[in-house]
C-alpha distance (Angstrom), angle and dihedral (degrees) to the residues before:
residue distance angle dihedral
M1 . . .
D2 3.82 . .
G3 3.79 90.6 .
I4 3.80 94.1 66.3
F5 3.78 92.0 62.0
Q6 3.79 95.8 59.2
D7 3.85 117.7 121.4
D8 3.79 93.4 -101.2
G9 3.80 99.3 102.9
T10 3.82 94.2 -100.7
F11 3.79 92.3 113.6
L12 3.79 91.1 59.8
E13 3.79 90.6 51.3
C14 3.80 90.0 52.6
M15 3.80 90.9 51.0
E16 3.79 91.2 49.4
A17 3.76 90.6 50.0
Y18 3.76 91.0 50.3
E19 3.81 93.6 50.1
N20 3.79 90.5 48.2
M21 3.79 92.2 47.9
E22 3.78 90.8 -119.8
P23 3.81 125.0 147.8
F24 3.80 115.4 -102.0
S25 3.78 88.9 -125.4
N26 3.82 87.4 80.4
V27 3.81 91.6 62.8
R28 3.86 115.3 97.6
M29 3.74 108.1 -120.7
P30 3.81 119.5 -153.4
R31 3.78 115.6 -108.2
N32 3.78 92.8 -135.4
Q33 3.79 104.0 59.7
G34 3.80 89.2 179.1
G35 3.84 92.1 74.4
L36 3.84 97.6 -113.0
S37 3.84 94.0 124.9
R38 3.78 99.2 66.6
L39 3.89 99.9 143.6
P40 3.83 127.9 57.7
T41 3.76 117.6 -86.4
V42 3.83 116.0 -104.0
P43 3.84 105.3 -90.5
S44 3.76 124.5 -129.9
K45 3.81 122.2 -105.8
P46 3.79 114.2 -62.8
V47 3.79 121.0 -126.8
L48 3.80 120.6 -119.3
Y49 3.79 122.3 -163.7
P50 3.81 139.3 151.9
D51 3.80 119.2 -94.6
K52 3.79 111.1 -171.5
Q53 3.81 106.6 -62.6
K54 3.81 94.3 -14.9
L55 3.80 140.8 54.1
R56 3.78 127.2 -104.9
I57 3.78 123.0 -151.0
S58 3.78 115.9 -160.8
W59 3.80 129.4 -173.8
S60 3.79 141.0 171.7
I61 3.78 129.2 -130.8
P62 3.80 114.6 -123.6
T63 3.80 111.3 -116.4
E64 3.86 92.2 -140.9
S65 3.81 93.4 56.8
P66 3.81 124.4 98.3
T67 3.77 116.9 -109.9
I68 3.81 110.3 -49.6
N69 3.76 116.6 -142.6
N70 3.84 104.2 176.3
T71 3.80 140.5 9.7
W72 3.83 121.1 -143.0
V73 3.82 113.1 -148.3
E74 3.80 127.4 -159.8
V75 3.80 133.7 173.6
Q76 3.76 131.5 -162.4
P77 3.84 128.9 -163.9
V78 3.81 107.4 -128.4
G79 3.79 108.8 -97.7
K80 3.78 95.7 23.7
S81 3.79 118.5 110.0
E82 3.79 99.2 -148.9
W83 3.79 126.0 75.5
Q84 3.80 117.9 -140.6
H85 3.79 121.2 -140.5
V86 3.81 107.8 -132.6
G87 3.81 101.4 175.2
T88 3.77 151.1 -44.9
M89 3.76 117.8 -113.0
P90 3.84 123.9 -160.2
T91 3.78 105.6 -125.4
W92 3.80 92.7 -139.5
F93 3.83 87.5 59.6
S94 3.82 103.4 47.8
S95 3.81 144.5 -27.5
S96 3.83 94.3 -139.8
M97 3.75 138.2 54.1
L98 3.80 135.1 -153.3
I99 3.80 115.1 -140.0
T100 3.81 137.4 178.7
V101 3.81 116.9 -98.8
P102 3.84 108.8 -101.8
S103 3.81 114.7 -116.4
E104 3.80 128.3 -120.8
C105 3.77 96.8 17.1
S106 3.78 132.5 99.5
A107 3.80 100.7 -156.6
V108 3.80 133.7 28.4
Q109 3.80 138.0 -175.4
A110 3.80 133.5 -163.9
R111 3.82 140.1 -150.0
V112 3.80 134.5 -173.7
R113 3.78 140.4 -161.8
M114 3.78 130.1 -167.6
Q115 3.78 137.0 -133.7
S116 3.76 130.1 -143.1
R117 3.77 129.0 173.4
N118 3.79 88.2 -81.1
G119 3.79 95.4 56.4
W120 3.74 141.7 -95.3
G121 3.77 122.5 -26.0
S122 3.82 128.5 -146.0
Y123 3.78 124.3 -69.3
S124 3.76 120.7 -95.4
S125 3.76 121.6 -120.3
A126 3.80 113.7 -82.7
S127 3.75 116.0 -89.7
Q128 3.79 122.6 -113.0
P129 3.83 108.0 -78.2
L130 3.79 112.6 -96.5
I131 3.79 114.8 -144.5
L132 3.79 110.0 -135.6
I133 3.80 116.4 -139.2
P134 3.81 114.6 -159.3
P135 3.81 118.2 -141.1
V136 3.82 89.1 -123.0
V137 3.81 121.5 41.0
R138 3.79 120.2 -154.1
L139 3.79 118.1 -141.3
V140 3.81 128.8 -164.8
L141 3.79 103.5 -158.7
H142 3.81 119.5 -159.8
S143 3.79 128.6 -171.8
L144 3.80 121.1 -151.8
S145 3.79 88.7 -115.4
G146 3.85 90.4 63.3
K147 3.79 101.1 -99.7
Q148 3.78 117.3 138.1
I149 3.78 136.8 -170.1
E150 3.79 135.3 172.3
L151 3.79 121.8 -133.9
E152 3.77 135.8 -177.8
V153 3.78 116.4 -148.0
A154 3.78 134.4 176.5
A155 3.79 112.6 -100.4
S156 3.80 89.7 -128.0
S157 3.84 93.2 55.3
D158 3.77 120.7 96.2
V159 3.77 136.5 -127.4
V160 3.79 96.6 -100.3
Q161 3.81 90.7 61.5
V162 3.81 89.8 59.9
K163 3.83 89.4 47.8
Q164 3.80 88.2 56.6
R165 3.78 90.9 53.0
V166 3.80 90.7 48.9
A167 3.81 89.9 51.2
V168 3.80 89.0 59.6
M169 3.81 95.5 44.3
W170 3.82 101.7 38.6
H171 3.82 102.9 20.7
V172 3.76 95.7 -121.3
P173 3.84 113.7 136.1
P174 3.84 113.3 -123.6
M175 3.80 92.2 -119.4
C176 3.83 89.5 59.8
Q177 3.81 95.1 49.5
Q178 3.78 129.7 94.2
L179 3.78 118.8 -173.9
A180 3.76 116.5 -158.2
I181 3.81 139.3 -179.8
G182 3.78 106.1 -154.6
T183 3.78 105.1 -43.6
D184 3.81 94.7 -26.2
I185 3.81 115.4 104.9
L186 3.81 112.9 -145.1
H187 3.80 119.2 -131.3
N188 3.80 121.3 -132.7
A189 3.80 93.2 -117.8
D190 3.83 94.1 51.6
T191 3.77 112.6 113.2
W192 3.75 118.6 -139.9
A193 3.80 89.8 -121.7
M194 3.80 87.8 61.2
V195 3.81 92.6 44.5
H196 3.80 91.4 49.5
M197 3.81 92.0 48.0
Q198 3.84 91.4 50.3
Q199 3.80 91.4 50.1
V200 3.84 92.3 50.1
A201 3.79 89.9 46.0
R202 3.81 90.5 55.0
D203 3.81 90.9 49.9
L204 3.81 90.7 45.1
Q205 3.79 90.5 64.8
R206 3.79 89.6 70.0
Y207 3.79 91.6 55.1
L208 3.80 92.1 51.9
G209 3.80 93.3 52.4
P210 3.79 130.3 82.2
D211 3.82 96.0 -90.6
V212 3.79 102.9 58.3
P213 3.85 114.2 -169.8
R214 3.77 114.7 -117.8
H215 3.78 96.6 -128.9
T216 3.77 135.2 73.7
L217 3.78 116.1 -87.7
H218 3.78 102.3 -110.7
V219 3.80 128.6 155.9
P220 3.82 103.8 -170.9
A221 3.81 93.5 173.3
L222 3.79 139.9 4.4
D223 3.80 118.4 -118.0
V224 3.77 105.4 -137.1
T225 3.82 124.7 -176.9
L226 3.78 122.1 -150.8
V227 3.78 112.4 -141.7
T228 3.79 116.2 -171.1
D229 3.79 114.4 -146.5
Q230 3.83 97.5 -140.9
R231 3.79 94.8 -174.1
E232 3.80 90.6 53.7
M233 3.81 89.4 45.1
C234 3.79 92.2 51.2
A235 3.78 91.1 49.1
F236 3.77 90.1 49.4
L237 3.82 95.2 50.3
S238 3.80 92.0 43.4
K239 3.80 90.6 52.6
V240 3.81 91.2 49.3
L241 3.82 92.2 50.7
V242 3.79 95.8 44.3
Q243 3.79 95.0 46.9
G244 3.79 93.2 40.0
R245 3.81 98.6 46.4
R246 3.84 90.1 105.8
I247 3.78 92.3 48.8
N248 3.76 114.7 90.6
G249 3.77 112.0 -119.1
A250 3.83 97.0 14.0
R251 3.80 93.2 118.7
G252 3.78 91.8 45.0
L253 3.81 90.8 53.1
V254 3.80 91.0 53.3
Q255 3.80 91.4 47.7
T256 3.79 90.9 49.1
Y257 3.82 90.9 47.4
L258 3.83 91.8 53.0
A259 3.82 92.9 43.7
E260 3.83 92.7 51.2
W261 3.76 90.2 47.4
A262 3.81 90.9 50.4
K263 3.79 90.5 56.3
K264 3.80 88.9 63.9
D265 3.82 100.8 30.8
L266 3.85 117.3 9.2
K267 3.77 98.5 -179.8
Q268 3.81 98.8 65.7
P269 3.84 100.3 47.6
L270 3.81 91.4 40.9
S271 3.79 89.8 55.0
L272 3.81 91.4 44.9
C273 3.81 93.3 52.7
T274 3.80 90.1 49.7
M275 3.80 89.7 53.0
L276 3.80 91.7 47.3
L277 3.82 89.7 56.9
R278 3.83 86.2 73.8
D279 3.80 93.7 55.0
R280 3.81 116.4 122.5
D281 3.82 94.4 -132.8
H282 3.82 114.3 83.2
H283 3.81 91.5 -148.4
V284 3.81 89.2 62.0
R285 3.84 93.0 46.8
H286 3.78 91.1 47.3
T287 3.78 92.7 53.2
A288 3.80 92.6 44.1
I289 3.83 90.6 54.6
L290 3.80 93.1 50.1
A291 3.79 90.8 47.0
L292 3.77 90.4 52.0
G293 3.80 88.4 52.3
Q294 3.83 87.3 60.3
I295 3.77 101.3 42.4
A296 3.82 109.6 23.8
P297 3.83 114.5 100.2
P298 3.85 112.8 -119.4
G299 3.79 115.2 -98.1
D300 3.81 95.0 24.8
E301 3.82 101.0 152.4
S302 3.82 95.6 -167.6
T303 3.81 91.3 54.8
T304 3.81 91.6 46.9
N305 3.79 90.7 52.2
A306 3.78 91.1 48.5
L307 3.77 90.3 52.6
L308 3.80 93.0 49.8
D309 3.81 90.5 49.3
C310 3.81 91.9 52.0
G311 3.80 117.4 112.0
R312 3.82 107.6 -99.7
E313 3.80 101.8 -176.7
H314 3.81 93.5 119.7
W315 3.79 120.2 67.7
S316 3.81 93.8 -131.7
V317 3.81 90.5 59.9
R318 3.82 92.0 49.2
A319 3.81 91.0 48.1
A320 3.83 92.1 49.9
L321 3.77 91.0 47.8
L322 3.81 93.0 52.6
Q323 3.79 89.4 47.4
V324 3.83 97.5 54.9
L325 3.82 103.4 25.8
P326 3.82 96.0 84.4
T327 3.79 91.5 50.7
I328 3.79 95.6 48.9
S329 3.83 98.0 39.9
G330 3.80 96.6 50.0
K331 3.76 128.9 -138.1
G332 3.81 126.6 -43.0
S333 3.81 102.4 31.0
Q334 3.81 112.2 144.4
Q335 3.82 88.9 -167.4
V336 3.81 90.2 60.5
V337 3.80 91.4 47.6
A338 3.80 90.8 52.1
I339 3.82 91.3 49.4
L340 3.78 91.9 49.1
V341 3.82 92.3 48.6
E342 3.77 89.6 49.2
G343 3.81 88.2 53.0
L344 3.83 90.2 58.8
F345 3.81 88.2 73.0
D346 3.82 97.7 44.0
A347 3.80 117.6 134.1
S348 3.81 90.6 -122.9
R349 3.79 118.3 80.2
R350 3.82 91.1 -149.4
V351 3.81 91.0 54.5
R352 3.81 91.2 49.1
H353 3.82 90.1 50.0
E354 3.87 91.9 51.4
A355 3.79 90.7 46.5
C356 3.79 92.0 51.9
E357 3.80 92.8 46.5
S358 3.79 93.5 48.7
L359 3.80 95.7 42.9
T360 3.79 93.7 52.7
K361 3.83 89.5 49.9
Y362 3.77 95.7 43.5
T363 3.83 99.7 46.7
S364 3.77 131.7 53.9
K365 3.79 129.9 -137.4
G366 3.75 112.3 -75.4
D367 3.81 94.8 21.4
S368 3.78 99.4 166.2
F369 3.81 95.8 -163.9
A370 3.79 92.0 50.9
M371 3.82 90.9 49.7
A372 3.81 91.1 49.2
A373 3.78 92.0 48.8
L374 3.80 90.9 48.6
E375 3.77 91.7 48.4
D376 3.81 92.4 50.9
A377 3.80 90.7 47.2
L378 3.81 92.2 50.3
Q379 3.77 91.6 49.8
S380 3.82 95.7 46.4
T381 3.78 103.7 37.6
P382 3.84 111.7 111.1
T383 3.81 93.0 -153.5
A384 3.75 131.9 59.5
P385 3.82 109.6 -89.6
D386 3.77 123.8 -121.2
K387 3.79 101.1 -93.5
N388 3.81 95.1 -156.7
V389 3.82 93.0 50.5
V390 3.81 93.9 47.7
E391 3.79 90.4 46.7
L392 3.79 92.6 53.0
V393 3.81 91.4 49.2
C394 3.81 93.4 46.5
K395 3.78 92.0 49.3
H396 3.76 88.3 51.4
L397 3.78 96.3 46.1
L398 3.82 97.9 34.8
P399 3.77 119.3 15.8
A400 3.79 118.7 -159.9
E401 3.79 96.2 -87.3
A402 3.83 90.4 53.0
Y403 3.82 97.8 62.1
Q404 3.76 88.8 95.9
D405 3.83 88.9 56.3
L406 3.76 87.1 54.0
L407 3.78 90.3 57.8
D408 3.79 94.1 44.1
L409 3.81 90.9 51.8
G410 3.78 90.5 55.8
W411 3.82 101.5 -108.0
G412 3.77 91.2 140.2
R413 3.79 95.2 137.7
F414 3.79 90.0 57.4
V415 3.82 95.3 57.5
P416 3.86 97.1 69.7
T417 3.78 89.8 50.3
L418 3.78 91.9 52.9
R419 3.81 90.2 46.2
R420 3.82 90.8 49.9
L421 3.79 90.2 52.6
G422 3.80 90.3 49.6
L423 3.83 90.8 -116.9
L424 3.81 95.8 116.9
K425 3.81 113.6 64.5
P426 3.83 111.5 -159.0
G427 3.81 92.7 -153.4
E428 3.79 91.7 55.7
V429 3.80 90.8 48.0
A430 3.82 89.9 50.3
R431 3.81 90.3 52.1
I432 3.78 91.7 49.9
R433 3.81 90.9 47.8
G434 3.77 91.7 50.3
A435 3.78 91.6 47.9
R436 3.75 91.0 51.3
K437 3.83 93.0 42.4
I438 3.74 92.1 -134.6
Q439 3.79 114.6 172.9
N440 3.82 114.8 -141.2
Q441 3.78 91.9 -146.8
K442 3.82 91.0 64.9
F443 3.77 89.8 70.8
H444 3.74 134.0 36.6
D445 3.83 106.8 -150.8
P446 3.85 125.1 145.6
A447 3.75 88.4 -144.7
R448 3.81 90.4 58.0
E449 3.78 91.5 49.8
D450 3.76 89.2 49.9
L451 3.79 90.2 53.1
D452 3.80 91.7 48.0
R453 3.79 91.0 54.0
D454 3.80 89.8 50.3
N455 3.79 89.6 50.7
T456 3.77 92.3 54.5
N457 3.81 90.4 54.6
I458 3.79 94.8 54.9
């Protein structure tokens, strides 16, 4: 019986059994009766798990150990070298402990050691790292155009809720958004708690390898990239325009939507409008052209080329093109002047009207290239020109007192055409000539002689 009086706590158990009138067979006897096992056996790994807003560490007492009086508990944020003592728990009271969640770390592990009457035993192995999920997840959202915004979302919310917030801020419909972390595309049903846990788990692999980083594993925010699916976006806008073409204001709403989006991020809506120019439906192309007229920077050559390559079979597309082309191309383009002059002889009255409006705004009085282009068009057109349109353009380019300048500059072939259209009144020309005291014999021009003969017939 000498073995039961060793300093391993067994004597106390025998005394308790005696006072409680229990048989001594219930008392755990040490395996080594020779007194070699004086300290507690090394415990197994503790278990670490969340418990409401805190963490609970649970452990088990080895059956082969002498009587355990206390358990020493430590935690360590993953990546930190020091262990932090969080408490000592009397074994008779509990075999688990509730602790506060450590701050500024994303994963934590725990270890324990036990005390008998002979002292403290060795530490257990560290527990499996527990990934900490904050109640609120911070996001740093980037667009491919360089815009950035920070958001705070509940960990229990899902990805689609963030897409809805992005739709309000950046005018991108949720169905056309893809959110990604690195190369991983997030699914709509993913919760941000799951996304955060996956990100920490990926980072945790580096800490479990041979080259452990020398800083605490901490993911303060998730870097999320917004990728706009332009094909899906084009299909969406095209569907809205085609289905809403009989609804008053549908096109205007789409134009406003693209214009507001362009104020915050020009690159995406500009690219979308260019893609919409290739749509088969003329309603879509018409709206895309007008939207480009609002958002495209003047002088953008790529946008001008895209407009000129657009299918112009329908009159509404041609009219929209003539309306916005001068604004987008910038001043001084002879190509634009030639296109506008060509539009003066279009079969559609609406197109001719837009061509006239744009030409008078784009050119200045006395524009020699515009007059030459108009003269060539009048001479080569197989159909009778629109007298009202030509008259408006002529009055803009050459008002009544400038007809003499027309003759002096050598536009003789143009005078008979104007006279045939009834736009050149010989009496008015005679009055101007008289006022200027121009002598016919100073010049020899068939056009002048033609005008003189008209004057004699007045």
